[in-house]
N, C-alpha and C positions, 0 to 999 in steps of 0.2 A: 504494500501500501503505501508503504515512502518512498519506494523508488517512483511507484507511477505519481503521484504528488511531485518530486524533484523534476520529473520528466516532464512533467506539464505546465510548471513553472520555467524552468528552462525554452522551452516549446516558445511559451508566451513573449517571455523575455526578447528571442530573435525575432520574433514575426513584430515586436512593438520596434525596437532599433534598426529592423528592416527596411521599414515602410520609409523610413526618414523620418518619422518626428522628431527625435535628438541626434541629428548629426553634427560633432564639432566642427566637422570639416565646412557648414554650411557658415559659419560664423566668416566675418571679413577680412580678408588679409591686409588690409590698407592700414600702415600705421598708424600710431595716434597723432603723429604730428600732422599728418595728411587731415586727419578728423579736426582736429583742432581749426586748421588753416581754411579749411573746408565749408565749416560751421562761421568760423571770422569773415570770410569773403560772401558769409547768405547761400552760399553756393548748397551747403545742406543745412539741413535740421536733427539736434540731437532730440528724439523720443523717447521717456522714461514709460516703459510697459508694465510696471509696478500697478500694484492696488493705493488707492488714496492715503489710504492709513501708513503705506510707508512711504510714499511721497512726504508726506508731510513730517514725516521725522527727520529729512534732510534727502535734496534733490540740487541737481546743476544747475549753475543759474542760468543758463543759455536753453536747458532743457521744457521741453512742453511735455505733459502727460496725457495718455493716452491708453488707462490703463488695458490688457489681455481681455480681462474678464468682459469689458466693453465692447472691445472689440469681436467679442463673439458672443456677444449679448444684440443689446438693439441698437448699438451707436449710428446714428444717421448719416449717409455719406457726407449732406451740407458739413455737417459739425466738423468730421473731418476735415474736408476741404477749407474750411475755416481757420484751423488748428495747423493745417500744413498745405502750402505753397504746392500746387502744381508743378511740376519740374525739379524738384529741388531733391537731391538725396536727404533718405531718410536713414540715419543711424540710428537703431534703436538699442537700449540697454535695459537690462532689469540688477537683479540682482545680483544673481551667478551667471547670466548668462547665455539661462534653456528657455526661460519665456518668451526671447526676443526669438529665437529660431522658430516657434512656436507662431509668434505674430509675424514675423516677414512675410510667410506666404498669404496672408490674409489682407495683409497693407499691397500686394502685388498683386492683387485681387480687383484692389480699387483702383490700380495704375500707379502705383509709385515704385522708384525705385531703391527699393530695401537692404541695406546690409546690417546685418548683428552684430553686434560689438560684444564680444567675448568677454572683454572684462565685465566685472559688476559695477554699480554702484561708488563702491567702496575703494575699488580701484582705480576707476578712473579720476576719484577725490587724488588717488596716491600720484594718478599718472602727470597730474598737473590743470586739470580740468578745475574751475571755480566750484564751490559749492554756492548754491545761492545764501544767502543770509536767514536764517531763522526769523520768525517773527518774533516777539516778545509776549507773552501773553502773561498778562495779570490777573491774579488771584482774589477772586470775591470773599473778601471777608465776613 
């Protein structure tokens, strides 16, 4: 019984990875300096696909938020167009580099050139991207 369960798990894992849902080679090969330059020249947009609660704990200064759950859900194309200009390269990122791989094909279906960044938010800050200043929250006494 245990052997059969292990075999089933292995088969499921193989099927999951072989359909290309999580493939590290799908991350962009663009160098961080290229990304910074493209964003600076407004040829590219940084798109954070984390959830809003994660975004609120810290995000990149020049990034825009469009969560993966919103992309999978009922986000309207008009809302996406307001957020991301047509013709711009979209560098999407998340916490660890995997949600952006899932978001990329969804954005491509909307006509965007998408390049998924492997480094997550914290690694991008360490690589020299500026974090957005955090808003000060006043506590009610």
